[in-house]
C-alpha positions as CSV (number, residue, x, y, z in Angstrom):
1,M,0.1,0.1,-0.1
2,E,1.4,3.4,-0.9
3,N,1.7,6.4,1.5
4,G,0.3,4.1,4.3
5,A,-3.5,4.3,2.9
6,V,-5.5,1.8,4.8
7,K,-7.4,-0.4,2.8
8,P,-11.1,-0.8,3.3
9,V,-12.0,-3.8,5.8
10,I,-15.1,-5.7,5.3
11,V,-16.4,-7.4,8.6
12,A,-19.4,-9.9,8.6
13,I,-20.9,-10.5,11.8
14,D,-23.5,-13.1,12.0
15,G,-25.5,-15.3,14.5
16,P,-29.0,-15.5,16.0
17,S,-31.1,-12.9,17.7
18,G,-30.1,-11.9,21.2
19,T,-26.1,-12.4,20.9
20,G,-25.5,-8.8,21.1
21,K,-24.9,-8.4,17.2
22,S,-26.5,-5.0,16.8
23,S,-24.8,-3.5,19.7
24,T,-21.6,-5.1,19.1
25,S,-21.5,-4.2,15.2
26,K,-22.6,-0.5,15.9
27,A,-19.8,0.2,18.6
28,V,-17.2,-1.6,16.5
29,A,-17.8,0.5,13.5
30,E,-18.0,3.5,15.4
31,R,-14.8,2.9,17.3
32,L,-13.0,2.1,14.1
33,G,-14.7,4.9,11.8
34,L,-16.3,2.2,9.5
35,S,-19.7,2.3,8.1
36,Y,-22.5,-0.1,9.5
37,L,-25.3,-2.2,8.0
38,D,-28.1,-3.9,10.0
39,T,-29.2,-6.3,7.4
40,G,-32.0,-7.7,9.5
41,A,-33.6,-4.1,9.3
42,Q,-33.7,-4.6,5.3
43,Y,-35.6,-7.7,5.8
44,R,-38.0,-6.1,8.2
45,A,-38.6,-3.2,6.0
46,I,-39.6,-5.2,3.0
47,T,-41.7,-7.3,5.4
48,W,-43.3,-4.1,6.7
49,W,-43.9,-3.1,3.1
50,M,-45.6,-6.2,2.2
51,V,-47.8,-6.1,5.4
52,N,-48.6,-2.7,4.5
53,N,-49.8,-3.3,0.9
54,G,-51.8,-6.4,1.8
55,I,-49.5,-9.0,0.1
56,D,-50.4,-12.8,1.2
57,L,-47.5,-13.6,3.1
58,T,-48.5,-17.3,3.0
59,D,-47.9,-17.4,-0.6
60,P,-44.3,-17.4,-1.7
61,T,-45.1,-16.6,-5.5
62,A,-47.1,-13.5,-4.4
63,V,-44.3,-12.2,-2.2
64,A,-41.7,-13.1,-4.9
65,A,-43.7,-11.0,-7.6
66,V,-43.4,-7.7,-5.5
67,A,-39.9,-8.5,-4.2
68,G,-38.4,-5.4,-6.5
69,K,-41.2,-3.0,-5.9
70,P,-40.2,-1.1,-2.4
71,E,-37.2,1.2,-2.7
72,I,-35.2,0.4,0.6
73,V,-32.7,2.8,1.5
74,S,-30.2,2.0,4.2
75,G,-28.1,4.9,6.1
76,T,-24.6,3.5,7.2
77,D,-23.6,5.9,9.9
78,P,-23.0,3.6,13.0
79,V,-24.1,6.6,15.4
80,K,-27.6,7.1,13.6
81,P,-28.3,4.0,11.2
82,T,-31.4,5.1,9.3
83,I,-33.8,2.9,7.0
84,T,-36.5,4.1,4.5
85,V,-39.0,2.6,2.4
86,D,-40.2,4.6,-0.4
87,G,-39.0,7.8,1.2
88,V,-40.6,6.8,4.7
89,D,-38.7,6.3,7.8
90,V,-39.7,2.9,9.1
91,S,-37.1,2.7,12.0
92,G,-40.0,2.4,14.4
93,P,-42.6,0.4,12.4
94,I,-40.5,-2.3,11.6
95,R,-39.7,-3.2,15.2
96,T,-43.4,-4.3,15.9
97,E,-44.4,-7.7,16.9
98,E,-46.5,-8.0,13.7
99,V,-43.3,-7.5,11.4
100,T,-41.1,-9.6,13.7
101,S,-43.6,-12.6,13.7
102,K,-43.6,-12.5,9.8
103,V,-40.0,-11.7,8.8
104,S,-38.9,-15.2,8.6
105,A,-41.6,-16.1,6.2
106,V,-40.7,-13.3,3.9
107,S,-37.0,-13.8,4.3
108,A,-37.2,-17.3,3.2
109,V,-38.5,-16.4,-0.3
110,P,-35.5,-16.6,-2.7
111,E,-36.4,-13.7,-4.8
112,V,-36.3,-11.7,-1.5
113,R,-33.0,-12.7,-0.5
114,T,-31.5,-12.1,-3.9
115,R,-32.9,-8.7,-4.0
116,I,-31.9,-7.6,-0.4
117,S,-28.4,-9.3,-0.6
118,E,-27.6,-7.3,-4.0
119,L,-28.3,-4.3,-2.2
120,Q,-26.2,-5.4,0.8
121,R,-23.4,-6.1,-1.7
122,S,-23.7,-2.7,-3.4
123,L,-23.5,-0.9,0.1
124,A,-20.5,-2.9,1.1
125,R,-18.6,-2.2,-2.1
126,A,-19.5,1.9,-1.7
127,A,-18.0,2.0,2.0
128,A,-14.8,4.0,1.5
129,A,-13.3,3.1,4.7
130,G,-14.9,-0.4,5.0
131,I,-18.1,-1.6,6.9
132,V,-19.5,-4.0,9.5
133,V,-22.3,-5.8,8.1
134,E,-24.3,-7.8,10.6
135,G,-27.1,-10.5,9.6
136,R,-27.5,-14.3,9.6
137,D,-26.1,-15.2,6.2
138,I,-23.4,-12.3,5.6
139,G,-20.2,-14.5,6.0
140,T,-21.7,-17.4,4.0
141,T,-23.7,-16.0,1.4
142,V,-23.6,-12.0,0.9
143,L,-20.0,-11.4,1.6
144,P,-18.1,-14.8,1.3
145,D,-15.0,-12.7,0.8
146,A,-15.2,-10.5,3.8
147,D,-11.7,-9.9,5.5
148,L,-13.1,-10.9,8.8
149,K,-16.0,-13.1,9.8
150,V,-17.3,-13.2,13.4
151,F,-20.0,-15.8,14.5
152,L,-21.7,-14.7,17.7
153,T,-23.4,-17.3,19.7
154,A,-25.0,-17.4,23.5
155,S,-27.4,-20.0,25.4
156,P,-30.9,-19.5,24.5
157,Q,-31.5,-18.5,28.0
158,A,-29.0,-15.7,28.0
159,R,-30.4,-14.5,24.4
160,A,-34.0,-14.5,26.0
161,A,-33.0,-12.4,28.9
162,R,-31.4,-10.0,26.9
163,R,-34.2,-9.6,24.5
164,S,-36.7,-9.6,27.2
165,G,-34.7,-6.5,28.6
166,E,-34.8,-4.9,25.1
167,L,-38.8,-5.8,25.0
168,K,-39.4,-4.4,28.2
169,G,-41.5,-6.5,30.5
170,A,-41.5,-9.5,28.1
171,D,-42.0,-12.9,29.5
172,V,-38.3,-14.5,29.3
173,N,-39.9,-18.0,28.7
174,A,-42.1,-17.0,25.8
175,T,-39.2,-15.0,24.4
176,R,-37.0,-18.1,24.5
177,E,-39.7,-19.8,22.7
178,A,-40.1,-17.2,20.3
179,L,-36.1,-17.1,19.5
180,V,-35.7,-21.0,19.3
181,K,-38.7,-21.0,16.8
182,R,-37.2,-18.3,14.8
183,D,-33.7,-20.0,14.8
184,A,-35.3,-23.1,13.5
185,A,-36.7,-21.4,10.8
186,D,-33.8,-19.4,9.8
187,S,-31.5,-22.3,10.1
188,T,-33.6,-24.8,8.0
189,R,-34.9,-22.6,5.2
190,K,-33.3,-23.6,1.9
191,T,-31.9,-20.0,0.6
192,S,-29.1,-18.8,2.6
193,P,-29.7,-20.4,6.1
194,L,-28.3,-18.8,9.4
195,A,-24.8,-20.6,9.5
196,K,-21.5,-20.1,10.5
197,A,-19.2,-19.9,7.8
198,G,-16.1,-22.3,7.9
199,D,-13.5,-19.5,8.3
200,A,-15.5,-17.4,10.9
201,I,-14.4,-17.0,14.5
202,E,-17.0,-18.0,16.9
203,V,-17.3,-15.7,20.0
204,D,-19.7,-17.3,22.6
205,T,-21.1,-14.2,24.5
206,T,-23.0,-16.2,27.2
207,E,-20.8,-15.2,30.0
208,L,-19.5,-11.9,28.5
209,T,-20.5,-8.4,29.1
210,L,-21.2,-6.1,25.9
211,A,-18.0,-4.1,26.4
212,Q,-16.0,-7.3,26.4
213,V,-17.6,-8.6,23.0
214,I,-17.0,-5.1,21.7
215,E,-13.4,-5.4,22.9
216,C,-12.8,-8.7,21.5
217,V,-14.3,-8.0,18.1
218,V,-12.5,-4.7,17.8
219,A,-9.1,-6.4,18.6
220,L,-9.9,-8.9,15.8
221,V,-10.6,-6.2,13.2
222,V,-7.4,-4.3,14.3
223,E,-5.2,-7.5,14.1
224,K,-6.8,-8.4,10.6
225,R,-6.2,-4.7,9.2
226,A,-2.7,-4.9,10.6
227,G,-2.1,-8.0,8.7
228,K,-3.6,-7.2,5.4
C-alpha cells in the first residue's frame, strides 16, 4: 500500500437474535470509523411494506412477484443508522411484533433474498473505509470474501433474557420459545440459512458483558487490518 493508505476492511458479523450483534456491530464500526449495516432491518423493511400493502405472506409466489417494488434505502452511519421505504422512515414500525412474527417467512423467499443481498453488496462496495455488516448469512452468502467473519453465539436462556430486557416486560420463557422457533426457521430454510462460515471466528457471548464482546471484536478487526 502506498502512502500508508488503509485498505477498506469488510467485517461480517453473523449469529442468531439476542447475541448482542447489533450493539456490538454499531460500537465496533463507530470505534474504528467504519460504516455499519443492519441487514435484519432491511428484511424487516420489506416485510413491513408487504404487510402494509396486503400481500399474502403465506404465498411465496405473491411475495416473490413484488420483491422488487419497494425502494429500500439504508443509512450506514453507526451513530444514527437510518432506514426508509419509498422515502418513509420505518425505523420504528419495523420493530413491531407484527413484523417480527412475519419476517422469517418473507426472508425465506429466494427472490427477496436475492434482492436484499444485492442491496447489501452494493452498500459494502461503496463503503470507503470499510463496513461492519451484521446479519445471519453475511459470511456465508452475502459477503463470502469478507476480510473478517465473526459468528456470535449465546445460550438460548441468555439471549432470551437480553431480548426481554430490550422488549421491556416481556416474558423470558415466551421470548426464549420465540427465539428458538425463529432460529429453527432461519437455520433450516433452503435459501441462505443462518449458518456459521467455515472460516468464521466464533465468540460465545453467554458469559461476557457487551463491553467485553466489543473489545474482543475490535481487537480481531485491528489485528486483521494490520496483517493485510
